[in-house]
A tleap script that builds the chain and sets N, CA, C and O, in Angstrom:
source leaprc.protein.ff14SB
mol = sequence {
  NMET SER THR THR ALA ASP PRO ILE HIE ALA
  MET ASN GLU ASP LYS PRO GLY SER GLN THR
  GLY ALA THR VAL ASP ARG VAL SER ALA LYS
  ALA HIE GLU THR VAL ASP ARG VAL ALA ALA
  SER ALA ALA GLY ALA GLU GLU LYS LEU ARG
  ALA GLN ALA ALA ASP ALA SER ALA ARG VAL
  ARG ASP ALA ARG GLU GLN VAL THR GLU LYS
  SER ARG ASP SER ALA GLY GLN LEU GLN SER
  CYS VAL ARG GLU ASN PRO VAL LYS THR ALA
  GLY ILE ALA PHE THR ALA GLY PHE LEU MET
  ALA ALA PRO LEU ARG CARG
}
set mol.1.N position { 38.991 169.597 -14.594 }
set mol.1.CA position { 39.553 170.551 -15.117 }
set mol.1.C position { 41.027 170.425 -15.000 }
set mol.1.O position { 41.629 169.639 -14.269 }
set mol.2.N position { 41.615 171.444 -15.947 }
set mol.2.CA position { 43.263 171.381 -15.875 }
set mol.2.C position { 43.449 172.761 -15.249 }
set mol.2.O position { 42.547 173.584 -15.095 }
set mol.3.N position { 44.975 172.944 -14.844 }
set mol.3.CA position { 45.145 173.985 -14.284 }
set mol.3.C position { 46.125 174.967 -15.099 }
set mol.3.O position { 47.011 175.674 -14.616 }
set mol.4.N position { 45.698 174.822 -16.655 }
set mol.4.CA position { 46.472 175.634 -17.519 }
set mol.4.C position { 46.050 176.888 -17.367 }
set mol.4.O position { 44.919 177.126 -16.943 }
set mol.5.N position { 47.032 177.966 -17.741 }
set mol.5.CA position { 46.763 179.383 -17.631 }
set mol.5.C position { 46.262 180.038 -18.721 }
set mol.5.O position { 46.129 181.260 -18.652 }
set mol.6.N position { 45.871 179.277 -20.006 }
set mol.6.CA position { 45.607 179.496 -21.114 }
set mol.6.C position { 43.839 179.265 -20.805 }
set mol.6.O position { 43.514 178.129 -20.459 }
set mol.7.N position { 43.037 180.033 -20.895 }
set mol.7.CA position { 41.868 179.561 -20.645 }
set mol.7.C position { 41.133 179.000 -21.905 }
set mol.7.O position { 40.055 178.429 -21.744 }
set mol.8.N position { 41.615 179.124 -23.022 }
set mol.8.CA position { 40.914 178.589 -24.350 }
set mol.8.C position { 41.563 177.387 -24.093 }
set mol.8.O position { 40.749 176.479 -23.922 }
set mol.9.N position { 42.884 176.993 -23.990 }
set mol.9.CA position { 43.397 175.606 -24.014 }
set mol.9.C position { 42.629 174.919 -22.673 }
set mol.9.O position { 42.176 173.789 -22.855 }
set mol.10.N position { 42.468 175.475 -21.456 }
set mol.10.CA position { 41.711 174.809 -20.518 }
set mol.10.C position { 40.444 174.568 -20.561 }
set mol.10.O position { 40.037 173.772 -19.715 }
set mol.11.N position { 39.486 175.125 -21.476 }
set mol.11.CA position { 38.196 175.118 -21.756 }
set mol.11.C position { 38.130 173.253 -22.390 }
set mol.11.O position { 37.269 172.413 -22.131 }
set mol.12.N position { 39.116 173.141 -23.079 }
set mol.12.CA position { 38.879 172.458 -24.493 }
set mol.12.C position { 39.477 170.849 -23.775 }
set mol.12.O position { 38.873 169.793 -23.965 }
set mol.13.N position { 40.789 170.964 -22.928 }
set mol.13.CA position { 41.456 169.997 -22.549 }
set mol.13.C position { 40.890 168.722 -22.046 }
set mol.13.O position { 41.404 167.623 -22.253 }
set mol.14.N position { 39.719 168.948 -21.322 }
set mol.14.CA position { 39.025 167.726 -20.772 }
set mol.14.C position { 38.118 167.392 -22.057 }
set mol.14.O position { 37.411 166.434 -21.746 }
set mol.15.N position { 37.864 167.785 -23.334 }
set mol.15.CA position { 37.153 167.104 -24.056 }
set mol.15.C position { 37.962 165.832 -24.618 }
set mol.15.O position { 39.151 166.111 -24.767 }
set mol.16.N position { 37.697 164.758 -24.904 }
set mol.16.CA position { 38.395 163.843 -25.983 }
set mol.16.C position { 38.520 163.874 -26.812 }
set mol.16.O position { 37.353 163.995 -27.184 }
set mol.17.N position { 39.281 163.865 -27.960 }
set mol.17.CA position { 39.860 164.024 -29.083 }
set mol.17.C position { 39.782 165.654 -29.360 }
set mol.17.O position { 39.219 165.809 -30.444 }
set mol.18.N position { 39.994 166.397 -29.017 }
set mol.18.CA position { 39.695 167.978 -29.114 }
set mol.18.C position { 41.015 168.256 -29.611 }
set mol.18.O position { 42.031 167.912 -29.006 }
set mol.19.N position { 41.013 168.937 -30.816 }
set mol.19.CA position { 42.302 169.365 -31.651 }
set mol.19.C position { 42.016 170.835 -31.545 }
set mol.19.O position { 42.731 171.483 -32.310 }
set mol.20.N position { 41.098 171.635 -30.752 }
set mol.20.CA position { 41.095 173.208 -30.388 }
set mol.20.C position { 42.301 173.501 -30.131 }
set mol.20.O position { 42.815 174.414 -30.778 }
set mol.21.N position { 43.142 172.736 -29.023 }
set mol.21.CA position { 44.542 173.353 -28.629 }
set mol.21.C position { 45.392 173.390 -29.858 }
set mol.21.O position { 46.128 174.377 -29.847 }
set mol.22.N position { 45.472 172.956 -30.465 }
set mol.22.CA position { 46.621 172.361 -31.587 }
set mol.22.C position { 45.899 174.088 -32.990 }
set mol.22.O position { 46.338 175.115 -33.508 }
set mol.23.N position { 44.838 173.406 -32.927 }
set mol.23.CA position { 44.208 174.996 -34.136 }
set mol.23.C position { 44.547 176.306 -33.430 }
set mol.23.O position { 44.891 177.192 -34.212 }
set mol.24.N position { 44.535 176.615 -32.234 }
set mol.24.CA position { 44.537 177.816 -31.431 }
set mol.24.C position { 46.048 177.745 -31.823 }
set mol.24.O position { 46.130 178.347 -32.894 }
set mol.25.N position { 47.139 177.343 -31.497 }
set mol.25.CA position { 48.171 177.546 -31.229 }
set mol.25.C position { 48.753 177.526 -33.160 }
set mol.25.O position { 49.864 178.018 -33.355 }
set mol.26.N position { 48.413 177.282 -33.715 }
set mol.26.CA position { 48.531 177.110 -35.386 }
set mol.26.C position { 47.914 178.791 -35.593 }
set mol.26.O position { 48.566 179.741 -36.027 }
set mol.27.N position { 46.850 178.797 -35.256 }
set mol.27.CA position { 46.115 180.177 -35.463 }
set mol.27.C position { 47.281 181.472 -34.894 }
set mol.27.O position { 47.739 182.423 -35.529 }
set mol.28.N position { 47.425 181.212 -34.005 }
set mol.28.CA position { 48.105 181.921 -33.029 }
set mol.28.C position { 49.752 182.384 -33.727 }
set mol.28.O position { 50.295 183.477 -33.564 }
set mol.29.N position { 50.242 181.343 -34.427 }
set mol.29.CA position { 51.639 181.455 -34.802 }
set mol.29.C position { 51.462 182.309 -36.347 }
set mol.29.O position { 52.297 183.082 -36.817 }
set mol.30.N position { 50.114 181.923 -36.978 }
set mol.30.CA position { 50.282 182.438 -38.158 }
set mol.30.C position { 49.476 184.270 -37.820 }
set mol.30.O position { 49.646 185.236 -38.565 }
set mol.31.N position { 48.766 184.271 -36.716 }
set mol.31.CA position { 48.826 185.760 -36.383 }
set mol.31.C position { 49.864 186.691 -36.155 }
set mol.31.O position { 50.045 187.830 -36.586 }
set mol.32.N position { 50.846 185.586 -34.985 }
set mol.32.CA position { 52.140 186.329 -35.155 }
set mol.32.C position { 53.217 186.551 -36.616 }
set mol.32.O position { 53.801 187.557 -37.018 }
set mol.33.N position { 53.183 185.669 -36.955 }
set mol.33.CA position { 53.912 185.903 -38.169 }
set mol.33.C position { 53.281 186.933 -39.112 }
set mol.33.O position { 54.112 187.400 -39.891 }
set mol.34.N position { 52.130 187.380 -39.248 }
set mol.34.CA position { 51.357 188.260 -40.173 }
set mol.34.C position { 51.842 189.615 -39.557 }
set mol.34.O position { 52.411 190.473 -40.230 }
set mol.35.N position { 51.522 189.758 -37.990 }
set mol.35.CA position { 52.136 190.831 -37.662 }
set mol.35.C position { 53.294 191.423 -37.594 }
set mol.35.O position { 53.517 192.634 -37.575 }
set mol.36.N position { 54.242 190.299 -37.548 }
set mol.36.CA position { 56.115 190.366 -38.079 }
set mol.36.C position { 55.761 191.094 -39.196 }
set mol.36.O position { 55.890 192.312 -39.316 }
set mol.37.N position { 55.309 190.323 -40.014 }
set mol.37.CA position { 55.317 191.059 -41.523 }
set mol.37.C position { 54.755 192.238 -41.728 }
set mol.37.O position { 55.403 193.033 -42.409 }
set mol.38.N position { 53.612 192.600 -41.278 }
set mol.38.CA position { 53.192 193.924 -41.214 }
set mol.38.C position { 54.256 194.919 -40.705 }
set mol.38.O position { 54.588 195.900 -41.371 }
set mol.39.N position { 54.755 194.637 -39.542 }
set mol.39.CA position { 55.765 195.664 -38.835 }
set mol.39.C position { 56.743 196.173 -39.454 }
set mol.39.O position { 57.144 197.337 -39.417 }
set mol.40.N position { 57.327 194.865 -40.315 }
set mol.40.CA position { 58.850 194.849 -41.194 }
set mol.40.C position { 58.145 195.977 -42.494 }
set mol.40.O position { 58.882 196.776 -43.071 }
set mol.41.N position { 57.091 195.905 -42.717 }
set mol.41.CA position { 56.624 196.901 -43.895 }
set mol.41.C position { 56.405 198.009 -43.330 }
set mol.41.O position { 56.642 199.001 -44.019 }
set mol.42.N position { 56.030 198.169 -42.301 }
set mol.42.CA position { 55.865 199.461 -41.842 }
set mol.42.C position { 57.015 200.403 -41.524 }
set mol.42.O position { 57.175 201.621 -41.609 }
set mol.43.N position { 57.932 199.122 -41.026 }
set mol.43.CA position { 59.386 199.888 -40.933 }
set mol.43.C position { 59.958 200.262 -42.388 }
set mol.43.O position { 60.704 201.239 -42.314 }
set mol.44.N position { 59.856 199.896 -43.332 }
set mol.44.CA position { 60.409 200.144 -44.622 }
set mol.44.C position { 59.770 201.204 -45.156 }
set mol.44.O position { 60.377 202.136 -45.685 }
set mol.45.N position { 58.239 201.124 -45.033 }
set mol.45.CA position { 57.739 202.286 -45.434 }
set mol.45.C position { 58.158 203.505 -44.621 }
set mol.45.O position { 58.521 204.501 -45.247 }
set mol.46.N position { 58.143 203.527 -43.136 }
set mol.46.CA position { 58.564 204.692 -42.356 }
set mol.46.C position { 59.785 205.036 -43.007 }
set mol.46.O position { 59.751 206.169 -43.487 }
set mol.47.N position { 61.056 204.299 -43.208 }
set mol.47.CA position { 62.450 204.617 -43.716 }
set mol.47.C position { 62.059 205.212 -45.159 }
set mol.47.O position { 62.888 205.925 -45.723 }
set mol.48.N position { 60.873 204.955 -45.753 }
set mol.48.CA position { 60.885 205.523 -47.067 }
set mol.48.C position { 60.488 207.123 -47.089 }
set mol.48.O position { 60.985 208.140 -47.571 }
set mol.49.N position { 59.091 206.730 -46.150 }
set mol.49.CA position { 58.692 208.278 -45.946 }
set mol.49.C position { 60.234 209.505 -45.479 }
set mol.49.O position { 60.524 210.550 -46.063 }
set mol.50.N position { 60.929 208.891 -44.307 }
set mol.50.CA position { 61.747 210.021 -43.963 }
set mol.50.C position { 62.557 210.382 -44.946 }
set mol.50.O position { 62.851 211.572 -45.059 }
set mol.51.N position { 63.112 209.336 -45.915 }
set mol.51.CA position { 63.927 209.912 -46.657 }
set mol.51.C position { 63.385 210.614 -47.644 }
set mol.51.O position { 64.232 211.126 -48.376 }
set mol.52.N position { 62.371 210.806 -47.908 }
set mol.52.CA position { 61.222 211.722 -48.767 }
set mol.52.C position { 61.352 212.948 -48.186 }
set mol.52.O position { 61.810 213.957 -48.722 }
set mol.53.N position { 60.886 212.821 -46.941 }
set mol.53.CA position { 60.973 214.272 -46.244 }
set mol.53.C position { 62.078 215.194 -46.374 }
set mol.53.O position { 62.100 216.312 -46.890 }
set mol.54.N position { 63.276 214.312 -45.637 }
set mol.54.CA position { 64.627 214.771 -46.029 }
set mol.54.C position { 64.878 215.250 -47.361 }
set mol.54.O position { 65.429 216.339 -47.518 }
set mol.55.N position { 64.484 214.458 -48.445 }
set mol.55.CA position { 64.753 215.294 -49.520 }
set mol.55.C position { 63.885 216.553 -49.941 }
set mol.55.O position { 64.290 217.433 -50.700 }
set mol.56.N position { 62.696 216.518 -49.372 }
set mol.56.CA position { 62.111 217.728 -49.791 }
set mol.56.C position { 62.217 218.703 -49.049 }
set mol.56.O position { 61.708 219.793 -49.313 }
set mol.57.N position { 63.063 218.398 -47.753 }
set mol.57.CA position { 63.517 219.474 -46.731 }
set mol.57.C position { 64.455 219.971 -47.516 }
set mol.57.O position { 64.716 221.169 -47.414 }
set mol.58.N position { 65.059 219.265 -48.332 }
set mol.58.CA position { 67.066 220.282 -48.921 }
set mol.58.C position { 66.150 220.702 -49.850 }
set mol.58.O position { 66.092 221.918 -49.671 }
set mol.59.N position { 65.086 220.286 -51.112 }
set mol.59.CA position { 64.835 221.027 -51.831 }
set mol.59.C position { 64.222 222.589 -51.267 }
set mol.59.O position { 64.781 223.664 -51.484 }
set mol.60.N position { 63.458 222.475 -50.809 }
set mol.60.CA position { 62.882 223.680 -50.043 }
set mol.60.C position { 63.872 224.637 -49.395 }
set mol.60.O position { 63.740 225.861 -49.405 }
set mol.61.N position { 64.791 224.029 -48.878 }
set mol.61.CA position { 65.920 225.020 -48.443 }
set mol.61.C position { 66.461 225.393 -49.726 }
set mol.61.O position { 66.390 226.586 -50.018 }
set mol.62.N position { 66.985 224.600 -50.539 }
set mol.62.CA position { 67.717 225.366 -51.928 }
set mol.62.C position { 66.857 226.178 -52.413 }
set mol.62.O position { 67.324 227.299 -52.611 }
set mol.63.N position { 65.443 226.003 -52.765 }
set mol.63.CA position { 64.425 226.815 -52.884 }
set mol.63.C position { 64.644 228.373 -52.446 }
set mol.63.O position { 64.774 229.361 -53.168 }
set mol.64.N position { 64.642 228.280 -51.242 }
set mol.64.CA position { 64.641 229.340 -50.324 }
set mol.64.C position { 65.734 229.979 -50.419 }
set mol.64.O position { 65.600 231.176 -50.165 }
set mol.65.N position { 66.732 229.667 -50.677 }
set mol.65.CA position { 68.230 230.306 -50.540 }
set mol.65.C position { 68.043 231.163 -51.967 }
set mol.65.O position { 68.162 232.388 -51.969 }
set mol.66.N position { 67.713 230.337 -53.289 }
set mol.66.CA position { 67.614 230.808 -54.381 }
set mol.66.C position { 66.585 231.960 -54.306 }
set mol.66.O position { 67.029 232.969 -54.854 }
set mol.67.N position { 65.773 232.061 -53.969 }
set mol.67.CA position { 64.661 233.423 -53.696 }
set mol.67.C position { 65.344 234.609 -52.972 }
set mol.67.O position { 65.353 235.784 -53.338 }
set mol.68.N position { 65.975 234.008 -51.754 }
set mol.68.CA position { 66.432 235.304 -50.900 }
set mol.68.C position { 67.730 235.909 -51.677 }
set mol.68.O position { 68.275 236.954 -51.322 }
set mol.69.N position { 68.119 235.186 -52.690 }
set mol.69.CA position { 69.131 235.545 -53.696 }
set mol.69.C position { 69.139 236.522 -54.066 }
set mol.69.O position { 69.792 237.544 -53.855 }
set mol.70.N position { 67.783 236.018 -55.128 }
set mol.70.CA position { 67.333 236.675 -56.148 }
set mol.70.C position { 66.888 238.149 -55.592 }
set mol.70.O position { 67.314 239.270 -55.873 }
set mol.71.N position { 65.746 237.659 -54.588 }
set mol.71.CA position { 65.359 238.973 -53.826 }
set mol.71.C position { 66.414 240.085 -54.059 }
set mol.71.O position { 66.414 241.047 -54.828 }
set mol.72.N position { 67.428 239.586 -53.029 }
set mol.72.CA position { 68.514 240.407 -52.564 }
set mol.72.C position { 69.201 241.235 -54.018 }
set mol.72.O position { 69.628 242.389 -53.990 }
set mol.73.N position { 69.186 240.538 -54.975 }
set mol.73.CA position { 69.689 241.065 -56.107 }
set mol.73.C position { 68.942 242.100 -57.129 }
set mol.73.O position { 69.441 242.840 -57.977 }
set mol.74.N position { 67.786 241.930 -56.816 }
set mol.74.CA position { 66.670 242.795 -57.164 }
set mol.74.C position { 66.523 244.019 -56.359 }
set mol.74.O position { 66.661 245.099 -56.933 }
set mol.75.N position { 66.299 243.989 -55.283 }
set mol.75.CA position { 66.478 244.823 -54.369 }
set mol.75.C position { 67.991 246.068 -54.937 }
set mol.75.O position { 67.978 247.290 -55.084 }
set mol.76.N position { 69.132 245.036 -55.124 }
set mol.76.CA position { 70.157 245.954 -55.137 }
set mol.76.C position { 69.709 246.899 -56.792 }
set mol.76.O position { 70.180 247.989 -57.116 }
set mol.77.N position { 69.129 246.425 -57.253 }
set mol.77.CA position { 69.094 247.013 -58.499 }
set mol.77.C position { 68.623 247.930 -58.606 }
set mol.77.O position { 69.098 248.771 -59.369 }
set mol.78.N position { 67.157 248.236 -57.680 }
set mol.78.CA position { 66.309 249.037 -57.755 }
set mol.78.C position { 66.956 250.247 -57.039 }
set mol.78.O position { 66.694 251.404 -57.367 }
set mol.79.N position { 67.846 249.910 -56.006 }
set mol.79.CA position { 68.409 250.859 -55.081 }
set mol.79.C position { 69.346 251.422 -56.106 }
set mol.79.O position { 69.467 252.641 -55.982 }
set mol.80.N position { 70.110 250.850 -57.171 }
set mol.80.CA position { 70.801 251.812 -57.729 }
set mol.80.C position { 70.279 252.143 -59.099 }
set mol.80.O position { 71.015 252.854 -59.784 }
set mol.81.N position { 69.011 251.708 -59.674 }
set mol.81.CA position { 68.261 252.708 -60.448 }
set mol.81.C position { 67.665 254.121 -59.873 }
set mol.81.O position { 67.620 255.146 -60.554 }
set mol.82.N position { 67.237 254.028 -58.586 }
set mol.82.CA position { 66.987 255.123 -58.084 }
set mol.82.C position { 67.454 256.007 -57.496 }
set mol.82.O position { 66.919 257.027 -57.062 }
set mol.83.N position { 68.985 255.496 -57.424 }
set mol.83.CA position { 70.108 256.577 -57.114 }
set mol.83.C position { 70.220 257.452 -58.191 }
set mol.83.O position { 70.165 258.681 -58.140 }
set mol.84.N position { 70.407 256.626 -59.335 }
set mol.84.CA position { 71.017 257.039 -60.687 }
set mol.84.C position { 69.833 258.008 -61.363 }
set mol.84.O position { 70.169 259.014 -61.988 }
set mol.85.N position { 68.745 257.726 -61.235 }
set mol.85.CA position { 67.402 258.383 -61.554 }
set mol.85.C position { 66.307 258.975 -60.643 }
set mol.85.O position { 65.116 258.852 -60.928 }
set mol.86.N position { 66.759 259.655 -59.483 }
set mol.86.CA position { 66.006 260.008 -58.393 }
set mol.86.C position { 64.559 260.998 -59.045 }
set mol.86.O position { 63.495 260.900 -58.433 }
set mol.87.N position { 64.626 261.735 -60.050 }
set mol.87.CA position { 63.812 262.648 -60.087 }
set mol.87.C position { 62.503 262.073 -61.069 }
set mol.87.O position { 61.347 262.498 -61.064 }
set mol.88.N position { 63.124 260.890 -61.967 }
set mol.88.CA position { 62.876 260.078 -62.729 }
set mol.88.C position { 61.624 259.379 -61.704 }
set mol.88.O position { 60.420 259.541 -61.907 }
set mol.89.N position { 62.200 258.596 -60.602 }
set mol.89.CA position { 61.443 257.721 -59.609 }
set mol.89.C position { 60.703 258.741 -58.661 }
set mol.89.O position { 60.095 258.089 -57.812 }
set mol.90.N position { 60.599 259.548 -58.558 }
set mol.90.CA position { 60.009 260.403 -57.572 }
set mol.90.C position { 58.923 260.680 -58.396 }
set mol.90.O position { 57.880 260.647 -57.743 }
set mol.91.N position { 58.746 260.954 -59.634 }
set mol.91.CA position { 57.744 261.174 -60.797 }
set mol.91.C position { 56.849 260.178 -60.694 }
set mol.91.O position { 55.656 260.386 -60.475 }
set mol.92.N position { 57.540 258.631 -60.895 }
set mol.92.CA position { 56.658 257.360 -61.072 }
set mol.92.C position { 55.961 257.114 -59.800 }
set mol.92.O position { 54.823 256.662 -59.674 }
set mol.93.N position { 56.978 257.549 -58.648 }
set mol.93.CA position { 56.305 257.410 -57.554 }
set mol.93.C position { 54.823 258.123 -56.981 }
set mol.93.O position { 53.987 257.703 -56.181 }
set mol.94.N position { 54.905 259.271 -57.701 }
set mol.94.CA position { 53.984 260.431 -57.236 }
set mol.94.C position { 52.597 259.830 -58.355 }
set mol.94.O position { 51.428 259.620 -58.031 }
set mol.95.N position { 53.149 259.693 -59.514 }
set mol.95.CA position { 51.840 259.117 -60.422 }
set mol.95.C position { 51.047 257.970 -59.654 }
set mol.95.O position { 49.874 257.885 -59.293 }
set mol.96.N position { 51.939 257.277 -59.567 }
set mol.96.CA position { 51.486 255.873 -58.441 }
set mol.96.C position { 50.591 256.102 -57.629 }
set mol.96.O position { 49.421 255.741 -57.760 }
set mol.97.N position { 51.009 256.671 -56.786 }
set mol.97.CA position { 49.983 257.386 -55.417 }
set mol.97.C position { 48.673 258.223 -56.106 }
set mol.97.O position { 47.487 258.067 -55.815 }
set mol.98.N position { 49.023 258.795 -56.718 }
set mol.98.CA position { 47.924 259.382 -57.544 }
set mol.98.C position { 46.775 258.666 -58.053 }
set mol.98.O position { 45.611 258.781 -57.672 }
set mol.99.N position { 47.294 257.820 -59.075 }
set mol.99.CA position { 46.415 256.872 -59.471 }
set mol.99.C position { 46.046 255.688 -58.554 }
set mol.99.O position { 45.115 254.947 -58.868 }
set mol.100.N position { 46.584 255.544 -57.699 }
set mol.100.CA position { 45.833 254.462 -56.391 }
set mol.100.C position { 44.818 255.185 -55.727 }
set mol.100.O position { 43.876 254.547 -55.257 }
set mol.101.N position { 44.866 256.720 -55.581 }
set mol.101.CA position { 44.122 257.573 -54.470 }
set mol.101.C position { 42.801 258.035 -55.014 }
set mol.101.O position { 41.789 258.319 -54.374 }
set mol.102.N position { 43.051 258.064 -56.692 }
set mol.102.CA position { 41.985 258.477 -57.163 }
set mol.102.C position { 40.426 257.769 -57.082 }
set mol.102.O position { 39.457 258.527 -57.112 }
set mol.103.N position { 40.258 256.579 -57.000 }
set mol.103.CA position { 39.338 255.964 -56.776 }
set mol.103.C position { 38.547 255.756 -55.177 }
set mol.103.O position { 37.492 255.192 -54.885 }
set mol.104.N position { 39.501 256.430 -54.381 }
set mol.104.CA position { 39.225 256.456 -53.134 }
set mol.104.C position { 38.305 258.116 -52.941 }
set mol.104.O position { 37.395 258.328 -52.139 }
set mol.105.N position { 38.797 258.943 -53.778 }
set mol.105.CA position { 38.299 260.122 -53.648 }
set mol.105.C position { 36.906 260.155 -54.139 }
set mol.105.O position { 36.396 261.275 -54.110 }
set mol.106.N position { 36.253 259.297 -54.533 }
set mol.106.CA position { 34.824 259.266 -55.677 }
set mol.106.C position { 33.939 259.023 -54.128 }
set mol.106.O position { 32.714 258.899 -54.130 }
savepdb mol mol.pdb
quit
């Protein structure tokens, strides 16, 4: 028996005419090539996903800023309307409260 560290090669070295060692080497090389290709493909996919996530994050941030600005504008308009029409505002608030409480009284 041989002193080769690889058990597959060691098993087949004593057999005359055996090409198992060469076959194992070819299969191993192909497996390594395949793993390297898959790793390179996965790295490309990861870069693409990171870019898409960064783009989505920027769009969400922009949308949040727009919503915040619009809500501030709306709140400002509401405050100015309330200041200009305090009696009308009180009447609307009273009516809305009355209508919302009516079903609860029954």
